[in-house]
GUKOLBA-92745 format. One record per atom (N, C-alpha, C, O): residue number from 0; atom name; x, y, z. Coordinates in steps of 0.05 Angstrom, whole numbers. Example, Ala and Ser with C-alpha at 12.3 -4.5 7.8 and 13.67 -1.06 7.14 Angstrom:
REM GUKOLBA-92745
+-----+------+--------+--------+--------+
!   n ! atom !     xx !     yy !     zz !
+-----+------+--------+--------+--------+
!   0 !    N !    264 !   -114 !    156 !
!   0 !   CA !    246 !    -90 !    156 !
!   0 !    C !    264 !    -66 !    156 !
!   0 !    O !    285 !    -66 !    169 !
!   1 !    N !    257 !    -45 !    142 !
!   1 !   CA !    273 !    -21 !    143 !
!   1 !    C !    258 !      1 !    157 !
!   1 !    O !    268 !     23 !    161 !
+-----+------+--------+--------+--------+
***
This chain:
REM GUKOLBA-92745
+-----+------+--------+--------+--------+
!   n ! atom !     xx !     yy !     zz !
+-----+------+--------+--------+--------+
!   0 !    N !     24 !    466 !    154 !
!   0 !   CA !     35 !    451 !    138 !
!   0 !    C !     71 !    466 !    137 !
!   0 !    O !     76 !    490 !    133 !
!   1 !    N !     93 !    445 !    142 !
!   1 !   CA !    116 !    450 !    135 !
!   1 !    C !    123 !    462 !    112 !
!   1 !    O !    108 !    464 !     92 !
!   2 !    N !    149 !    471 !    114 !
!   2 !   CA !    149 !    465 !     76 !
!   2 !    C !    184 !    458 !     74 !
!   2 !    O !    197 !    471 !     57 !
!   3 !    N !    194 !    444 !     87 !
!   3 !   CA !    210 !    428 !     87 !
!   3 !    C !    205 !    394 !     82 !
!   3 !    O !    201 !    376 !     99 !
!   4 !    N !    208 !    393 !     57 !
!   4 !   CA !    195 !    359 !     49 !
!   4 !    C !    218 !    338 !     69 !
!   4 !    O !    241 !    345 !     75 !
!   5 !    N !    202 !    308 !     78 !
!   5 !   CA !    211 !    294 !     98 !
!   5 !    C !    233 !    284 !     81 !
!   5 !    O !    234 !    286 !     57 !
!   6 !    N !    254 !    270 !     99 !
!   6 !   CA !    282 !    254 !     91 !
!   6 !    C !    278 !    231 !     71 !
!   6 !    O !    294 !    226 !     53 !
!   7 !    N !    253 !    216 !     76 !
!   7 !   CA !    247 !    193 !     56 !
!   7 !    C !    216 !    199 !     51 !
!   7 !    O !    199 !    205 !     67 !
!   8 !    N !    215 !    195 !     25 !
!   8 !   CA !    181 !    194 !     14 !
!   8 !    C !    178 !    176 !     -9 !
!   8 !    O !    192 !    178 !    -30 !
!   9 !    N !    162 !    161 !     -7 !
!   9 !   CA !    157 !    140 !    -29 !
!   9 !    C !    129 !    141 !    -48 !
!   9 !    O !    111 !    157 !    -40 !
!  10 !    N !    124 !    128 !    -66 !
!  10 !   CA !    101 !    134 !    -85 !
!  10 !    C !     87 !    111 !    -80 !
!  10 !    O !     63 !    110 !    -85 !
!  11 !    N !     99 !     92 !    -70 !
!  11 !   CA !     76 !     57 !    -64 !
!  11 !    C !     70 !     70 !    -46 !
!  11 !    O !     81 !     89 !    -36 !
!  12 !    N !     45 !     54 !    -39 !
!  12 !   CA !     24 !     56 !    -17 !
!  12 !    C !     33 !     35 !      0 !
!  12 !    O !     30 !     37 !     25 !
!  13 !    N !     44 !     16 !    -11 !
!  13 !   CA !     54 !     -8 !     14 !
!  13 !    C !     68 !      5 !     30 !
!  13 !    O !     62 !      1 !     53 !
!  14 !    N !     86 !     23 !     26 !
!  14 !   CA !    110 !     26 !     38 !
!  14 !    C !    108 !     44 !     65 !
!  14 !    O !     84 !     45 !     70 !
!  15 !    N !    118 !     55 !     77 !
!  15 !   CA !    110 !     54 !    103 !
!  15 !    C !    114 !     87 !    100 !
!  15 !    O !     97 !    102 !    110 !
!  16 !    N !    138 !     97 !     84 !
!  16 !   CA !    144 !    122 !     80 !
!  16 !    C !    130 !    138 !     57 !
!  16 !    O !    136 !    159 !     47 !
!  17 !    N !    103 !    117 !     50 !
!  17 !   CA !     80 !    132 !     40 !
!  17 !    C !     61 !    159 !     53 !
!  17 !    O !     45 !    154 !     72 !
!  18 !    N !     63 !    178 !     45 !
!  18 !   CA !     46 !    193 !     53 !
!  18 !    C !     27 !    213 !     30 !
!  18 !    O !     40 !    229 !     17 !
!  19 !    N !      4 !    212 !     25 !
!  19 !   CA !     -7 !    216 !      3 !
!  19 !    C !    -19 !    253 !      8 !
!  19 !    O !    -26 !    270 !     -8 !
!  20 !    N !    -16 !    255 !     37 !
!  20 !   CA !    -16 !    292 !     35 !
!  20 !    C !     10 !    306 !     22 !
!  20 !    O !     11 !    330 !     16 !
!  21 !    N !     29 !    288 !     19 !
!  21 !   CA !     47 !    306 !     15 !
!  21 !    C !     65 !    304 !    -19 !
!  21 !    O !     80 !    317 !    -34 !
!  22 !    N !     49 !    274 !    -18 !
!  22 !   CA !     58 !    279 !    -58 !
!  22 !    C !     39 !    289 !    -67 !
!  22 !    O !     45 !    299 !    -89 !
!  23 !    N !     11 !    292 !    -59 !
!  23 !   CA !    -10 !    314 !    -73 !
!  23 !    C !      0 !    348 !    -74 !
!  23 !    O !     -8 !    364 !    -90 !
!  24 !    N !     20 !    352 !    -51 !
!  24 !   CA !     29 !    385 !    -52 !
!  24 !    C !     49 !    380 !    -81 !
!  24 !    O !     56 !    401 !    -92 !
!  25 !    N !     57 !    358 !    -91 !
!  25 !   CA !     79 !    359 !   -111 !
!  25 !    C !    111 !    364 !    -94 !
!  25 !    O !    119 !    385 !    -84 !
!  26 !    N !    122 !    340 !    -96 !
!  26 !   CA !    151 !    349 !    -87 !
!  26 !    C !    169 !    343 !   -116 !
!  26 !    O !    167 !    325 !   -132 !
!  27 !    N !    188 !    367 !   -115 !
!  27 !   CA !    205 !    364 !   -143 !
!  27 !    C !    238 !    350 !   -124 !
!  27 !    O !    246 !    355 !   -102 !
!  28 !    N !    249 !    329 !   -150 !
!  28 !   CA !    271 !    325 !   -132 !
!  28 !    C !    295 !    330 !   -157 !
!  28 !    O !    292 !    323 !   -180 !
!  29 !    N !    321 !    344 !   -143 !
!  29 !   CA !    349 !    340 !   -165 !
!  29 !    C !    365 !    323 !   -162 !
!  29 !    O !    372 !    322 !   -138 !
!  30 !    N !    376 !    308 !   -175 !
!  30 !   CA !    398 !    284 !   -167 !
!  30 !    C !    411 !    298 !   -183 !
!  30 !    O !    402 !    309 !   -203 !
!  31 !    N !    442 !    297 !   -173 !
!  31 !   CA !    468 !    300 !   -183 !
!  31 !    C !    459 !    332 !   -200 !
!  31 !    O !    478 !    341 !   -214 !
!  32 !    N !    443 !    342 !   -200 !
!  32 !   CA !    445 !    364 !   -207 !
!  32 !    C !    429 !    367 !   -232 !
!  32 !    O !    436 !    382 !   -250 !
!  33 !    N !    409 !    355 !   -233 !
!  33 !   CA !    404 !    344 !   -255 !
!  33 !    C !    364 !    335 !   -242 !
!  33 !    O !    361 !    315 !   -227 !
!  34 !    N !    339 !    354 !   -251 !
!  34 !   CA !    314 !    345 !   -241 !
!  34 !    C !    302 !    322 !   -252 !
!  34 !    O !    301 !    318 !   -276 !
!  35 !    N !    293 !    306 !   -235 !
!  35 !   CA !    288 !    282 !   -247 !
!  35 !    C !    254 !    277 !   -235 !
!  35 !    O !    247 !    282 !   -212 !
!  36 !    N !    238 !    267 !   -257 !
!  36 !   CA !    204 !    270 !   -251 !
!  36 !    C !    200 !    243 !   -261 !
!  36 !    O !    182 !    238 !   -276 !
!  37 !    N !    220 !    220 !   -252 !
!  37 !   CA !    217 !    191 !   -251 !
!  37 !    C !    221 !    172 !   -228 !
!  37 !    O !    219 !    148 !   -228 !
!  38 !    N !    226 !    186 !   -212 !
!  38 !   CA !    232 !    181 !   -175 !
!  38 !    C !    209 !    163 !   -173 !
!  38 !    O !    189 !    167 !   -186 !
!  39 !    N !    214 !    140 !   -156 !
!  39 !   CA !    201 !    131 !   -142 !
!  39 !    C !    191 !    135 !   -115 !
!  39 !    O !    169 !    137 !   -105 !
!  40 !    N !    224 !    138 !   -101 !
!  40 !   CA !    232 !    140 !    -69 !
!  40 !    C !    246 !    147 !    -73 !
!  40 !    O !    259 !    144 !    -93 !
!  41 !    N !    254 !    164 !    -51 !
!  41 !   CA !    282 !    183 !    -47 !
!  41 !    C !    285 !    182 !    -22 !
!  41 !    O !    266 !    179 !     -6 !
!  42 !    N !    314 !    184 !    -15 !
!  42 !   CA !    318 !    188 !     17 !
!  42 !    C !    346 !    211 !     16 !
!  42 !    O !    368 !    206 !      6 !
!  43 !    N !    340 !    228 !     25 !
!  43 !   CA !    362 !    246 !     33 !
!  43 !    C !    388 !    235 !     53 !
!  43 !    O !    410 !    240 !     44 !
!  44 !    N !    386 !    223 !     74 !
!  44 !   CA !    403 !    226 !     96 !
!  44 !    C !    423 !    205 !     88 !
!  44 !    O !    444 !    201 !     99 !
!  45 !    N !    412 !    191 !     65 !
!  45 !   CA !    427 !    164 !     52 !
!  45 !    C !    435 !    175 !     29 !
!  45 !    O !    459 !    167 !     26 !
!  46 !    N !    430 !    185 !     15 !
!  46 !   CA !    439 !    198 !     -5 !
!  46 !    C !    440 !    184 !    -32 !
!  46 !    O !    461 !    181 !    -46 !
!  47 !    N !    410 !    172 !    -38 !
!  47 !   CA !    397 !    158 !    -58 !
!  47 !    C !    369 !    156 !    -67 !
!  47 !    O !    352 !    152 !    -50 !
!  48 !    N !    362 !    157 !    -98 !
!  48 !   CA !    337 !    154 !   -103 !
!  48 !    C !    330 !    126 !   -122 !
!  48 !    O !    347 !    114 !   -136 !
!  49 !    N !    310 !    120 !   -121 !
!  49 !   CA !    301 !     98 !   -141 !
!  49 !    C !    282 !    107 !   -165 !
!  49 !    O !    261 !    121 !   -166 !
!  50 !    N !    297 !     93 !   -183 !
!  50 !   CA !    279 !     99 !   -204 !
!  50 !    C !    272 !     71 !   -225 !
!  50 !    O !    286 !     51 !   -228 !
!  51 !    N !    244 !     76 !   -240 !
!  51 !   CA !    236 !     53 !   -247 !
!  51 !    C !    253 !     41 !   -269 !
!  51 !    O !    265 !     59 !   -282 !
!  52 !    N !    259 !     11 !   -279 !
!  52 !   CA !    275 !      6 !   -293 !
!  52 !    C !    257 !     -4 !   -313 !
!  52 !    O !    245 !    -26 !   -315 !
!  53 !    N !    256 !     22 !   -329 !
!  53 !   CA !    240 !     12 !   -357 !
!  53 !    C !    211 !     -2 !   -353 !
!  53 !    O !    199 !      4 !   -332 !
!  54 !    N !    203 !    -15 !   -367 !
!  54 !   CA !    173 !    -23 !   -365 !
!  54 !    C !    171 !    -53 !   -350 !
!  54 !    O !    149 !    -63 !   -348 !
!  55 !    N !    191 !    -65 !   -341 !
!  55 !   CA !    199 !    -89 !   -329 !
!  55 !    C !    184 !    -94 !   -304 !
!  55 !    O !    189 !    -79 !   -285 !
!  56 !    N !    169 !   -108 !   -301 !
!  56 !   CA !    159 !   -113 !   -269 !
!  56 !    C !    163 !   -135 !   -257 !
!  56 !    O !    162 !   -155 !   -272 !
!  57 !    N !    168 !   -142 !   -227 !
!  57 !   CA !    173 !   -163 !   -219 !
!  57 !    C !    146 !   -183 !   -210 !
!  57 !    O !    123 !   -175 !   -208 !
!  58 !    N !    154 !   -206 !   -206 !
!  58 !   CA !    127 !   -230 !   -200 !
!  58 !    C !    110 !   -223 !   -186 !
!  58 !    O !     92 !   -239 !   -179 !
!  59 !    N !    109 !   -196 !   -176 !
!  59 !   CA !     88 !   -188 !   -167 !
!  59 !    C !     67 !   -172 !   -180 !
!  59 !    O !     45 !   -173 !   -171 !
!  60 !    N !     72 !   -160 !   -198 !
!  60 !   CA !     73 !   -138 !   -208 !
!  60 !    C !     82 !   -111 !   -210 !
!  60 !    O !     79 !    -95 !   -228 !
!  61 !    N !     92 !   -108 !   -191 !
!  61 !   CA !    103 !    -79 !   -188 !
!  61 !    C !    128 !    -70 !   -207 !
!  61 !    O !    141 !    -87 !   -220 !
!  62 !    N !    133 !    -48 !   -209 !
!  62 !   CA !    159 !    -41 !   -229 !
!  62 !    C !    194 !    -47 !   -209 !
!  62 !    O !    203 !    -39 !   -187 !
!  63 !    N !    203 !    -63 !   -232 !
!  63 !   CA !    227 !    -64 !   -220 !
!  63 !    C !    237 !    -36 !   -213 !
!  63 !    O !    225 !    -18 !   -226 !
!  64 !    N !    256 !    -29 !   -195 !
!  64 !   CA !    271 !     -6 !   -193 !
!  64 !    C !    302 !    -10 !   -189 !
!  64 !    O !    312 !    -32 !   -183 !
!  65 !    N !    313 !     10 !   -192 !
!  65 !   CA !    342 !     16 !   -197 !
!  65 !    C !    345 !     30 !   -171 !
!  65 !    O !    326 !     41 !   -160 !
!  66 !    N !    368 !     30 !   -160 !
!  66 !   CA !    380 !     47 !   -128 !
!  66 !    C !    401 !     66 !   -142 !
!  66 !    O !    419 !     56 !   -156 !
!  67 !    N !    399 !     91 !   -139 !
!  67 !   CA !    421 !    108 !   -148 !
!  67 !    C !    434 !    132 !   -124 !
!  67 !    O !    423 !    146 !   -107 !
!  68 !    N !    460 !    130 !   -132 !
!  68 !   CA !    467 !    136 !   -104 !
!  68 !    C !    479 !    159 !   -103 !
!  68 !    O !    501 !    157 !   -115 !
!  69 !    N !    474 !    192 !    -91 !
!  69 !   CA !    488 !    209 !   -103 !
!  69 !    C !    473 !    233 !    -88 !
!  69 !    O !    453 !    233 !    -74 !
!  70 !    N !    491 !    258 !    -97 !
!  70 !   CA !    466 !    280 !    -81 !
!  70 !    C !    449 !    288 !    -84 !
!  70 !    O !    443 !    298 !   -106 !
!  71 !    N !    432 !    287 !    -63 !
!  71 !   CA !    396 !    288 !    -72 !
!  71 !    C !    386 !    316 !    -68 !
!  71 !    O !    400 !    325 !    -51 !
!  72 !    N !    369 !    332 !    -75 !
!  72 !   CA !    358 !    360 !    -62 !
!  72 !    C !    321 !    352 !    -75 !
!  72 !    O !    314 !    345 !    -98 !
!  73 !    N !    304 !    356 !    -50 !
!  73 !   CA !    280 !    362 !    -54 !
!  73 !    C !    272 !    389 !    -52 !
!  73 !    O !    287 !    409 !    -48 !
!  74 !    N !    244 !    390 !    -56 !
!  74 !   CA !    232 !    407 !    -45 !
!  74 !    C !    202 !    413 !    -51 !
!  74 !    O !    195 !    400 !    -71 !
!  75 !    N !    185 !    426 !    -44 !
!  75 !   CA !    150 !    425 !    -51 !
!  75 !    C !    147 !    442 !    -72 !
!  75 !    O !    156 !    464 !    -67 !
!  76 !    N !    138 !    439 !    -94 !
!  76 !   CA !    128 !    449 !   -119 !
!  76 !    C !    108 !    473 !   -113 !
!  76 !    O !    115 !    496 !   -120 !
!  77 !    N !     82 !    468 !   -101 !
!  77 !   CA !     67 !    481 !    -95 !
!  77 !    C !     81 !    510 !    -75 !
!  77 !    O !     72 !    533 !    -81 !
!  78 !    N !    103 !    508 !    -52 !
!  78 !   CA !    120 !    530 !    -41 !
!  78 !    C !    133 !    548 !    -61 !
!  78 !    O !    135 !    572 !    -57 !
!  79 !    N !    143 !    536 !    -84 !
!  79 !   CA !    162 !    551 !   -105 !
!  79 !    C !    154 !    564 !   -118 !
!  79 !    O !    167 !    583 !   -127 !
!  80 !    N !    120 !    558 !   -126 !
!  80 !   CA !    105 !    566 !   -140 !
!  80 !    C !     89 !    596 !   -127 !
!  80 !    O !     86 !    617 !   -140 !
!  81 !    N !     80 !    591 !   -102 !
!  81 !   CA !     73 !    610 !    -92 !
!  81 !    C !     97 !    639 !    -80 !
!  81 !    O !     92 !    661 !    -68 !
!  82 !    N !    111 !    631 !    -86 !
!  82 !   CA !    148 !    647 !    -85 !
!  82 !    C !    156 !    664 !   -108 !
!  82 !    O !    177 !    676 !   -109 !
!  83 !    N !    140 !    663 !   -123 !
!  83 !   CA !    139 !    683 !   -149 !
!  83 !    C !    116 !    694 !   -161 !
!  83 !    O !    119 !    709 !   -180 !
+-----+------+--------+--------+--------+
***
């Protein structure tokens, strides 16, 4: 396995950017210098994250998301734990 996370990853199983093996490893996300735990999807090259907008749902029952733009950093949490 590689130690660099993919450019884009989603938690939605219906997305083409969903990868269960990578999600099980644990991916940490830092957005604008602050560590975020509520990220639904991210893209490094385009510089955005998607977060759930409260408890609101769309008509298909999926959570509504907001797209936030800015600097994004990601890492695998299992690699960080092995280094210590």
